[in-house]
LUMLOZA-952836 format. One line per field, with one value per residue (C-alpha): x, y, z; residue number from 1; residue in one letter. Coordinates in Angstrom, 2 decimals. Each point is the difference from the previous one (the first is absolute). Example, Ala and Ser with C-alpha at 12.3 -4.5 7.8 and 13.67 -1.06 7.14 Angstrom:
2
x 12.30/1.37
y -4.50/3.44
z 7.80/-0.66
seq 1/2
type A/S
# end
This chain:
570
x 170.43/-3.79/-0.51/-0.34/-2.62/-1.74/0.28/-1.38/-3.14/-0.78/0.02/-1.66/-2.69/-0.43/-0.23/-2.61/-1.81/0.05/-1.22/-2.80/-1.09/0.38/-1.83/-3.14/0.31/-3.90/-0.88/0.94/-2.64/0.67/-4.10/-2.84/-0.88/-2.59/-2.32/-0.99/-3.20/-0.46/-3.20/0.08/-2.35/1.10/1.64/2.70/0.27/2.80/2.08/-0.70/1.39/3.37/0.55/-1.06/2.95/2.41/-1.38/-0.11/3.82/1.01/-1.06/-1.93/-0.75/-2.26/0.65/2.47/-2.63/0.65/-2.39/-1.46/-2.56/-2.24/-2.29/-3.54/-2.23/-3.52/-2.45/-0.32/-3.67/-0.24/2.29/-2.12/-3.53/1.47/1.62/-3.65/-1.99/-1.72/0.65/3.08/0.67/2.99/1.63/3.08/-1.86/-2.02/3.12/1.39/-2.41/-0.74/3.40/2.14/2.78/1.52/0.63/-1.90/0.68/-2.86/-0.12/-1.53/-0.92/-3.29/-0.91/1.41/-2.14/-3.02/0.29/0.70/-3.60/-1.32/1.50/2.63/3.10/3.33/3.46/1.88/1.87/3.63/1.44/-1.28/1.86/-0.78/-1.55/-1.77/-2.18/-3.73/0.18/-2.04/1.03/-0.51/1.68/3.08/-2.11/-3.09/1.93/0.42/-3.84/-1.02/2.22/-2.23/-3.46/1.27/2.34/2.37/-0.36/-2.84/-1.89/-2.78/0.60/-0.60/-3.00/-1.27/0.56/-1.57/-3.04/-2.87/-2.19/1.86/-1.54/2.47/2.85/3.31/-2.00/-0.22/3.42/1.73/-0.99/1.38/0.79/0.80/0.23/-2.22/0.46/-1.81/3.04/3.06/1.46/1.02/-3.70/-0.71/2.81/-1.10/-3.38/1.23/2.22/-2.76/-2.48/2.31/0.98/-3.83/-0.80/2.89/-1.97/-3.56/-0.46/-1.01/-3.07/1.89/1.48/-3.42/-0.53/3.82/-0.45/-3.35/1.92/3.10/-2.51/-0.70/3.63/1.98/3.69/-0.04/3.68/3.07/1.19/-3.26/-0.59/3.45/-0.68/-3.42/1.83/1.23/-3.74/-0.72/-3.13/-1.77/0.92/3.38/0.49/1.61/0.46/1.10/3.13/2.68/3.26/1.93/-2.82/0.52/3.49/-0.77/-2.28/2.40/2.72/-1.84/-2.57/2.68/-3.05/0.83/-1.75/0.94/-1.82/0.76/-0.47/-1.22/0.05/-2.84/0.40/-1.59/2.28/-0.76/-0.17/2.93/-0.06/1.61/0.97/-0.30/1.99/-2.52/0.87/-2.62/2.04/-0.86/2.75/3.14/3.06/-2.31/-0.35/3.93/0.16/-2.16/1.79/3.29/-1.47/-1.44/3.10/1.05/-2.10/1.97/3.19/1.15/-0.09/-3.54/-0.87/1.77/-2.16/-3.15/0.59/1.32/-3.75/-1.12/-1.14/1.71/0.94/-1.29/1.69/-1.53/3.38/-0.50/2.88/0.66/-2.88/-2.25/1.70/-1.21/0.68/-2.90/-2.27/0.82/0.68/3.36/-1.84/-2.61/-3.51/-1.24/-1.27/-4.05/-0.29/-1.76/-3.27/-0.72/-2.21/-3.71/0.27/1.89/-2.92/-2.31/0.82/0.45/-3.80/-1.29/2.12/-1.82/-3.39/0.54/0.22/-3.40/-2.25/-2.67/-3.12/-1.97/-3.35/-0.23/-3.02/-0.25/-1.88/-2.21/-2.17/-1.13/2.99/2.21/-1.20/1.56/3.22/3.39/1.86/2.68/-1.12/-2.70/-1.67/-2.36/0.93/-1.55/1.89/3.32/-0.41/-0.66/2.74/2.06/-1.01/0.46/3.82/-0.48/-1.47/3.78/1.21/-1.42/1.13/-1.60/-0.98/-1.95/-3.42/-1.81/-3.86/-1.77/-2.86/-1.49/-1.75/-2.47/-3.32/-3.01/2.15/-1.57/-3.51/-0.59/0.79/3.89/2.87/2.43/-0.25/2.89/1.44/2.52/-0.21/3.51/1.74/3.46/0.68/0.73/-3.51/-2.11/-3.72/-2.91/3.68/1.54/3.20/-1.04/3.00/-1.96/-2.83/1.16/1.72/-3.35/-1.68/2.58/-0.61/-3.61/-0.57/-1.99/-0.91/-3.75/-1.01/-2.63/1.91/1.34/2.86/-1.28/3.57/-1.13/-2.14/1.82/2.97/-2.33/-1.09/3.69/1.68/-1.99/0.17/3.77/0.34/-1.79/1.67/3.39/2.78/3.03/3.04/-0.81/-0.44/-3.79/-0.61/-3.22/1.33/-2.51/0.46/-2.15/-0.33/-2.22/0.42/-1.34/-3.37/-2.81/-3.03/-3.47/-2.04/1.83/1.64/2.82/1.81/3.55/0.23/-2.37/2.31/3.34/-1.40/-0.85/3.44/1.81/-1.99/0.46/3.61/2.43/3.73/0.59/-1.87/0.05/-2.22/1.65/-1.74/1.55/-1.63/1.35/-2.08/0.12/-1.53/-0.90/-2.28/2.31/1.80/-3.07/-0.16/2.86/-0.27/-3.02/1.17/3.81/-1.96/-1.89/3.78/1.82/-2.26/0.80/3.80/-0.26/0.68/-1.77/1.62/-1.05/0.82/0.62/-0.78/-1.19/3.36/1.23/-2.04/1.99/2.83/-2.05/-1.28/3.50/0.32/-3.13/1.59/2.98/-1.79/-2.07/3.68/0.09/-2.85/-1.36/3.69/0.47/1.36/-1.52
y 83.73/0.25/-3.65/1.57/2.77/-2.56/-1.73/2.28/0.92/-3.48/-0.14/2.66/-1.06/-3.08/1.71/2.50/-2.86/-2.13/3.24/0.32/-3.44/0.31/3.31/-1.57/-3.54/0.51/1.96/-1.82/0.57/-2.35/-1.12/1.16/3.63/-0.36/3.01/1.45/2.69/2.16/2.93/2.72/3.03/2.63/2.25/-2.43/-1.46/2.42/-0.68/-3.88/0.18/1.50/-2.80/-2.56/1.06/-0.34/-3.38/-1.29/1.76/-2.14/-3.14/-1.89/-3.59/-2.27/-3.87/0.78/2.67/3.50/2.42/2.65/2.36/2.08/2.82/0.92/2.35/-0.30/1.62/-1.71/0.86/-2.36/-2.57/-0.55/-0.24/-2.47/-1.88/0.17/-0.56/3.34/1.72/1.64/3.56/-0.72/-2.83/-0.14/-0.34/-2.80/-1.69/-0.13/-0.83/-3.31/-1.44/2.18/1.12/-1.56/2.50/2.80/3.42/1.97/3.70/-1.39/-3.16/1.69/-1.94/-3.04/0.37/0.79/-3.26/-1.99/1.31/-1.24/-3.26/-0.31/-1.62/2.04/-1.36/2.57/3.06/-1.06/3.10/3.77/1.87/3.49/2.29/2.90/2.03/1.47/3.49/3.51/1.46/3.87/2.51/2.02/3.71/-1.70/-1.76/3.67/0.37/-3.42/-0.25/3.34/-1.49/-3.52/-0.65/-2.71/-2.12/-3.12/-2.36/1.20/4.10/-1.89/-1.86/3.30/1.80/-2.57/-0.46/1.88/-0.97/1.96/4.18/1.30/-2.56/1.34/-0.72/3.79/0.30/-3.49/-2.30/-3.39/-2.15/-3.87/-3.37/-2.11/-2.95/-2.67/0.28/2.39/-1.32/3.28/0.78/-3.00/0.12/3.61/-1.38/-1.83/1.75/2.18/-2.11/-1.34/3.61/1.17/-3.60/0.95/3.24/-0.92/1.84/-2.98/1.81/2.89/-2.26/-0.86/3.87/-0.01/-2.88/1.15/2.96/-1.60/-2.27/2.24/2.11/-3.20/0.82/-2.17/-0.65/0.93/2.37/1.58/0.64/1.55/2.03/1.34/1.65/2.71/0.67/3.24/0.12/1.97/-3.09/-1.29/-3.40/-2.72/-3.88/-3.55/-1.65/-1.76/1.54/-1.52/1.05/3.71/-0.64/-1.79/3.31/2.46/-1.84/-0.56/2.61/2.82/2.29/3.68/-0.79/-3.31/-2.28/-0.04/-3.23/1.03/-3.45/-0.26/0.42/-3.23/-2.21/-1.66/-2.89/-1.51/-1.10/-3.26/-1.15/-4.28/-2.42/-2.80/-3.08/-1.71/-2.24/-3.95/-1.07/-1.17/1.50/3.30/0.22/-0.31/3.04/2.12/-0.77/0.94/3.33/0.66/-0.39/2.55/2.33/0.27/0.82/3.86/0.28/-0.52/2.51/2.10/-0.10/-0.11/3.31/1.72/-0.48/2.01/-2.83/-0.69/-4.10/-2.66/1.64/3.35/1.67/2.20/1.00/3.59/0.31/0.61/3.42/1.93/3.10/-1.12/-0.47/-4.04/-1.31/-1.36/-2.07/-2.40/0.74/-1.92/-3.15/-1.27/-3.19/-1.76/-1.57/-3.19/-1.73/0.11/3.78/1.08/-1.66/0.65/3.80/-0.62/-1.32/3.43/1.46/-2.07/0.31/3.68/0.48/-2.64/3.40/-0.20/-0.29/1.50/0.58/2.61/-0.37/2.60/0.17/3.03/-0.92/2.87/-0.20/0.68/3.73/-0.36/2.85/-0.90/1.50/2.35/0.14/2.34/-2.65/-3.44/-2.72/-0.39/2.96/-1.46/-3.11/1.80/1.45/-2.93/-1.97/2.75/-0.08/-3.97/0.82/1.28/-3.56/-1.50/0.34/0.79/-3.46/-0.49/-1.08/1.93/0.50/0.80/-0.93/1.26/-1.68/0.29/-1.16/0.53/2.59/-1.09/0.44/-3.93/-0.32/-1.14/1.21/0.66/2.35/0.18/3.34/-0.21/-3.64/-1.79/0.64/1.71/3.29/1.45/-1.25/2.99/-0.06/2.09/2.65/-0.61/-1.70/-2.96/1.26/3.36/-1.71/-2.05/3.42/1.59/-2.38/0.36/3.69/-0.30/-3.15/0.52/-2.82/-0.93/1.85/-2.85/-3.10/-3.12/-2.12/-2.80/-1.58/-3.45/0.18/2.76/-2.50/-2.63/2.22/1.25/-3.14/-1.24/2.64/-0.36/-3.79/0.11/3.05/-1.19/0.57/-1.95/2.46/2.35/-0.26/-0.52/1.98/1.20/2.68/0.20/3.68/0.18/1.42/-2.93/-3.05/-2.18/-0.73/1.95/-0.60/0.55/-1.04/-3.70/-1.01/-2.72/-0.56/-0.10/-4.37/0.31/2.72/-2.01/-2.91/1.49/1.51/-2.85/-1.80/2.63/0.34/-1.56/0.17/-0.26/3.54/1.41/2.88/0.76/2.63/2.69/1.44/3.18/0.82/3.06/1.13/-0.88/-2.75/-1.63/-2.57/-1.55/-1.04/-1.22/-3.76/0.35/2.01/-1.40/-3.47/1.57/1.24/-2.90/-2.33/2.10/-0.30/3.90/1.95/2.16/2.86/1.39/3.94/1.60/3.23/1.31/1.56/-4.29/-0.22/1.53/-2.46/-2.65/0.93/-0.70/-3.32/-1.38/0.74/-1.42/-3.15/-0.50/-0.56/-3.24/-1.28/-2.80/-1.06/2.74/-1.16/0.49
z 78.72/-1.04/1.92/3.40/-1.18/-1.52/2.53/2.67/-2.68/0.40/3.65/0.49/-2.45/1.88/2.69/-0.79/-1.75/3.86/1.50/-1.67/0.52/3.33/0.46/-2.22/0.77/0.63/-2.67/-3.13/-2.77/-2.34/-0.09/-1.26/1.27/2.57/0.41/3.05/-0.58/2.15/0.36/1.85/0.76/-2.65/2.37/1.18/-3.18/-1.02/2.99/0.27/-4.27/0.80/2.99/-2.67/-2.24/2.36/1.41/-3.82/-0.40/2.53/-2.03/2.77/-0.27/1.14/-0.59/-2.75/-1.64/-0.05/1.60/-2.25/2.12/-1.62/1.66/-1.85/2.01/0.48/2.58/3.33/-0.43/-2.88/0.87/3.18/-2.17/-2.18/2.91/2.11/-2.87/0.02/-3.12/-1.36/-1.35/-2.24/-2.60/1.94/3.53/-2.00/-0.88/3.43/1.97/-2.37/0.41/-2.28/2.54/3.08/2.53/0.37/1.75/0.56/2.00/3.44/1.85/0.20/-3.10/1.17/3.27/-2.43/-1.82/3.11/0.96/-3.22/0.77/-2.63/1.85/-1.16/1.26/2.57/-0.83/-0.61/0.03/0.28/-3.18/1.38/2.12/-0.73/2.73/-0.46/0.33/-0.81/-2.21/-1.14/-3.10/1.90/-0.08/1.63/3.22/2.02/-0.78/0.98/3.43/0.99/-0.98/0.58/2.51/0.19/-2.65/1.31/-1.10/2.80/-1.91/-3.51/1.02/1.87/-3.30/-2.09/1.98/-1.80/3.19/1.61/-0.61/2.42/-1.23/-2.10/-3.36/-0.52/-0.18/-1.29/-3.06/0.77/-3.07/0.14/-2.20/0.04/2.84/-2.34/-2.47/1.86/3.19/1.28/-0.17/1.87/2.98/0.11/0.59/2.48/1.54/0.44/1.40/2.42/1.75/-0.31/1.96/2.69/0.64/-0.44/-2.89/-2.60/-0.40/-2.05/-2.47/-1.48/-0.87/-1.67/-2.29/-1.41/-0.98/-1.52/-1.82/-2.11/-0.60/-0.61/-2.30/-2.82/0.66/2.59/-2.72/-0.89/3.97/0.36/-3.10/1.30/3.32/-2.19/-1.07/0.65/2.27/3.27/2.35/0.49/-1.56/2.20/-1.29/0.63/-1.35/0.23/1.03/-3.04/-2.25/1.09/-0.90/-2.99/-1.27/0.61/-1.15/-3.72/-0.37/1.12/1.19/1.08/2.90/1.41/1.92/4.34/1.89/3.22/2.62/2.11/3.83/1.07/-2.18/-3.23/-2.19/-1.73/-3.50/0.38/-2.97/0.80/-2.53/-0.53/-1.49/-2.30/-1.80/0.50/-2.32/2.20/-1.66/-0.49/3.29/0.66/-2.15/1.48/3.14/-1.95/-0.97/3.55/1.63/-2.40/1.01/3.48/-1.85/0.44/-3.57/-0.15/3.07/-1.69/-3.15/1.75/2.00/-3.03/-1.40/3.34/2.00/3.46/0.41/2.47/2.76/-0.84/-0.90/-2.56/-2.65/-1.92/-2.01/3.32/0.79/2.97/-1.88/-1.81/2.86/0.26/3.60/0.42/3.01/-1.04/1.95/2.64/-1.45/0.37/0.19/-2.51/1.08/-0.63/-2.94/1.10/1.01/-3.34/-1.58/2.07/-1.05/-3.62/0.20/1.45/-2.73/-2.74/1.36/0.64/-3.76/-0.53/0.51/2.17/0.15/3.33/1.03/3.43/2.17/2.04/3.75/-0.20/3.01/2.73/2.05/-3.30/0.70/3.77/0.21/0.35/3.00/-1.08/-3.81/-0.19/-2.32/0.31/-0.63/-3.52/-1.33/1.46/-1.70/-3.19/-0.03/0.86/-2.63/-2.23/0.17/0.19/-3.74/-1.11/0.43/-2.65/-3.54/-2.79/-1.16/3.52/-0.20/3.35/0.82/3.23/2.21/3.14/2.13/3.39/0.59/-2.94/-2.20/-2.89/-1.79/0.07/3.76/-0.56/2.39/-2.42/-3.14/-2.50/-0.39/-2.88/-1.75/-0.19/-3.17/-1.59/1.91/-3.53/-1.09/-1.28/1.64/-1.11/-1.23/3.69/0.36/2.77/2.13/0.29/0.85/2.83/1.28/-0.24/1.68/2.43/0.29/0.64/2.48/2.92/2.72/-0.26/4.34/0.38/-1.75/1.63/-1.46/-2.53/-0.26/-1.01/-2.30/-2.11/0.51/-1.80/-3.33/-0.28/0.52/-2.77/-2.44/0.28/-0.17/-3.51/-0.99/0.97/-2.61/0.63/-1.30/2.86/4.18/0.54/3.38/2.51/2.25/2.87/2.00/2.79/3.74/1.59/1.47/-2.70/-1.59/2.05/-1.64/1.70/-2.64/-0.65/-3.33/0.21/3.40/0.91/-0.67/-2.70/-2.69/1.76/-1.03/-3.47/-0.37/0.83/-2.87/-2.63/0.42/-2.43/0.30/-3.83/-0.35/3.36/0.81/3.68/2.30/2.19/2.75/1.55/3.17/2.64/2.79/3.46/-0.96/-2.86/2.93/0.82/-3.37/-0.25/-0.16/-2.67/-2.06/-0.27/-0.71/-3.03/-1.30/0.54/-2.25/-2.70/0.61/1.26/3.40/2.16/1.10/3.31/0.14/3.77/-1.38/-2.85/-1.04/0.00/-2.90/-2.77/1.22/-0.09/-3.65/-0.83/2.11/-2.01/-3.45/0.88/1.58/-3.19/-2.14/1.63/0.34/-0.25/1.86/2.47/3.37/3.33
seq 1/2/3/4/5/6/7/8/9/10/11/12/13/14/15/16/17/18/19/20/21/22/23/24/25/26/27/28/29/30/31/32/33/34/35/36/37/38/39/40/41/42/43/44/45/46/47/48/49/50/51/52/53/54/55/56/57/58/59/60/61/62/63/64/65/66/67/68/69/70/71/72/73/74/75/76/77/78/79/80/81/82/83/84/85/86/87/88/89/90/91/92/93/94/95/96/97/98/99/100/101/102/103/104/105/106/107/108/109/110/111/112/113/114/115/116/117/118/119/120/121/122/123/124/125/126/127/128/129/130/131/132/133/134/135/136/137/138/139/140/141/142/143/144/145/146/147/148/149/150/151/152/153/154/155/156/157/158/159/160/161/162/163/164/165/166/167/168/169/170/171/172/173/174/175/176/177/178/179/180/181/182/183/184/185/186/187/188/189/190/191/192/193/194/195/196/197/198/199/200/201/202/203/204/205/206/207/208/209/210/211/212/213/214/215/216/217/218/219/220/221/222/223/224/225/226/227/228/229/230/231/232/233/234/235/236/237/238/239/240/241/242/243/244/245/246/247/248/249/250/251/252/253/254/255/256/257/258/259/260/261/262/263/264/265/266/267/268/269/270/271/272/273/274/275/276/277/278/279/280/281/282/283/284/285/286/287/288/289/290/291/292/293/294/295/296/297/298/299/300/301/302/303/304/305/306/307/308/309/310/311/312/313/314/315/316/317/318/319/320/321/322/323/324/325/326/327/328/329/330/331/332/333/334/335/336/337/338/339/340/341/342/343/344/345/346/347/348/349/350/351/352/353/354/355/356/357/358/359/360/361/362/363/364/365/366/367/368/369/370/371/372/373/374/375/376/377/378/379/380/381/382/383/384/385/386/387/388/389/390/391/392/393/394/395/396/397/398/399/400/401/402/403/404/405/406/407/408/409/410/411/412/413/414/415/416/417/418/419/420/421/422/423/424/425/426/427/428/429/430/431/432/433/434/435/436/437/438/439/440/441/442/443/444/445/446/447/448/449/450/451/452/453/454/455/456/457/458/459/460/461/462/463/464/465/466/467/468/469/470/471/472/473/474/475/476/477/478/479/480/481/482/483/484/485/486/487/488/489/490/491/492/493/494/495/496/497/498/499/500/501/502/503/504/505/506/507/508/509/510/511/512/513/514/515/516/517/518/519/520/521/522/523/524/525/526/527/528/529/530/531/532/533/534/535/536/537/538/539/540/541/542/543/544/545/546/547/548/549/550/551/552/553/554/555/556/557/558/559/560/561/562/563/564/565/566/567/568/569/570
type M/F/V/P/L/A/G/A/V/A/L/A/V/L/L/G/V/A/A/F/V/I/V/N/R/D/R/G/C/A/G/D/E/L/A/L/R/V/T/A/S/P/D/I/Q/P/A/L/S/A/V/A/A/T/F/N/G/A/R/H/S/V/D/G/R/C/V/Q/V/S/V/K/K/A/D/A/S/S/V/A/G/A/L/G/G/T/G/V/T/S/A/E/G/A/E/A/G/K/G/G/T/D/V/W/V/P/D/S/S/L/W/L/S/Q/L/Q/A/K/G/V/E/L/P/R/P/T/A/S/A/A/H/S/P/I/V/L/V/A/S/R/T/V/V/A/S/L/K/Q/S/F/G/A/A/S/W/T/G/L/V/S/A/A/N/V/A/N/P/D/G/L/A/R/K/V/R/V/L/A/P/D/P/A/R/N/A/S/G/M/G/A/L/I/A/A/S/G/V/L/R/E/S/G/Q/Q/A/Q/L/I/G/A/L/K/Q/L/S/Q/S/L/A/R/S/P/D/A/L/L/A/S/L/D/V/K/S/G/R/A/P/I/G/V/S/S/E/Q/A/V/W/A/Y/N/T/T/K/K/P/T/N/P/A/V/P/L/Y/P/A/E/G/T/L/N/L/D/Y/P/V/V/V/L/A/K/D/A/A/V/T/K/A/A/A/E/F/T/R/Q/L/S/T/E/A/A/K/T/A/I/R/K/E/G/F/R/T/A/D/D/K/A/G/P/A/L/A/P/A/S/G/F/A/A/K/P/P/K/A/L/A/L/P/D/A/K/T/V/A/S/L/S/Q/S/W/S/R/L/N/L/G/T/R/L/L/A/L/Y/D/V/S/G/T/M/A/L/P/V/P/G/T/G/Q/D/R/M/S/V/I/A/R/I/A/G/E/G/L/K/L/F/P/P/D/S/E/I/G/A/W/E/F/S/T/H/L/A/P/N/G/A/D/Y/R/E/M/V/P/V/G/P/I/T/E/T/I/N/G/K/L/R/K/D/L/L/V/Q/H/L/A/T/I/K/A/K/P/T/G/D/T/G/L/N/D/T/L/A/A/A/Y/E/R/M/T/E/E/Y/Q/P/D/K/I/N/T/L/L/V/L/T/D/G/A/G/N/D/D/P/D/G/G/L/S/N/A/E/I/L/R/R/L/R/A/Q/Y/D/E/T/K/P/V/S/I/L/I/I/A/F/G/P/D/A/P/K/G/K/R/T/M/E/A/L/A/K/A/T/G/G/E/L/F/I/A/K/N/I/L/D/V/R/K/F/F/L/Q/G/M/E/R/R/L/C/S/P/H/C/D/G
# end
C-alpha cells in the first residue's frame, strides 16, 4: 500500500526538478564565479549593495559562470581624478580609476562632462540608478524666519544672500553654506543651476561676488554642512544639499532640530547616478548588462527608494515623507548643460581659488574732480567708494597694490606714482596691514586739477612690473579705472601704436597678465577702439559705463572675465 505514495513522492520530486530546470535553464552556475566589481558614490552604495544581494541570490549565469556582484564605495571626485589623470584623494578612487572596477556609478553625470572636456572618452551610461534633486536646506526652527527675510526658496535669493559685494543684500540676515564644487556634485550642480538662472535674468555678474564669499566658507562634508545649520548665529543659516543627503542626515543622526529641504522656485538639477560600464571583457560586460537590468525591477526600485532616493522616473517612496518636509511631486528639472559649459564653470571655480595678484591703476586727472549728477560727489569720490566695496571681494591670500596716474605725478616727471606696492593684503607695512593702507589710500585719493591722462606710459611701466613679478599660483591682473578716452599726454610719451606693439610683444599666454579697463564719462566712447585693442592684446577686456553707477556692475564683470582668461569667449 506504500507503493502509490512512493510513486507520488517520486513524481513530485521529478516535477520539481523539471520545473527548476525549466525556470533556471539560463542560470546554471556550474563553472567558476564571474566577479562583477561595482564602484559607487558612497550615498548610493548601501542601496546598490542591497540590489546586488538580491541579484547574487538569484544566481545569474553568464556563459555558464555564476555572476557575483560586489559594490564598493568611492567618492566620485576621486574616481574622476584618477580617470582624468589629475590626482585622487582616496585609495578607493585610485583603485577604481586604474582598472579596479567594472561598473562606475558616480552621483552625477557632471563628472562625465568634466572628463569629456578633458578629452577622456568614457562609454555612454547604460542607465540611471536613481535621482536626487539638489535642494536648499535649513533647520526646521529656522525655516519660518528664513521665509520672512529670504522669501520663497530660489537660486536668485541664495546668490543675493551670499553676495558679499552687495551691501544691501541678504548677507546681513542669512549665512550661506555650500559644499565644494570641485569635490561635490551638489556643489557643482548648485553653481550650474544658479549660473543658468542668473544668465537668463541678466544678473550673471552677481554670481562672482557670491562665489568669492562661498569659497571662504565651504563645508568639509555634507554631514558637516547639515550639522552647521543648527549652530546658533546672528544670521539664519541656509545650505545646499541633495535631497537624499537631507534624509540620510535626519535618519542616521536623529537631530532634535532636523534639516528641512527647500525646493528652488526656478527648478533644479538632479543627481542622476549614471551607470557607466568600464569593463572590456566580453563576459563581464554581459554581467554588467544583467545587473543593469536588475536595477529596473520593482524590488530594486523599492530598495533604492528605501534609502531616500527617487527612482529614475522621479517617484519617491515612503522614506521621503511630506510630514518631514519632502515633496511628493518632484521639483522642476533644469536641463544639464553641455560639457563645454560644465568645464567652463569648473575652470572658473578653480581659478577663483588660485588667488589674486592685482595692481589697480586709478586715473587722478583733472576731470575726475567733476561732479556726478545726483550723488553730491565728484567722480573720484564715487570711484573710490566703489573700489572700496570691491576690496571686500578678495580673500586674505590676495595680493593687491595701487598706483595713481595723470601727468607729471612723480618728482622725476613720471605720469604715475606707486601708492601701495603690490603684496599680500594681510602683510604689515610700517605697522599697518596692506589692506588698511589700500582703504586709507581710497579715503584720501584726490584728483590733480591740472593733470592730463598719461595712460600709455603708465601701462608700459605697470605691465613690465607685473610681468617681472608674475606668480603662477595667482591670477595676475592690471585693473584700470579711468574717465577718459585713453591716452591724453600733451608732453608726448608712448603713442597708441607703440604701447600696443609693446603689450603684444610682452604678453605670454603661458604666464598671462591681463589688462581690464573700466572707462566712464562722456569722453570714454571716443577711445573705445584704442582702449579695447590694448585690453584685447593681453586677453583682457574694456568696459565702458554709460553712467558712473555702472562702474560697480562692470567691476564684477571684470572679475568674472579674469576667471576665464586667457580663453574667454567673445
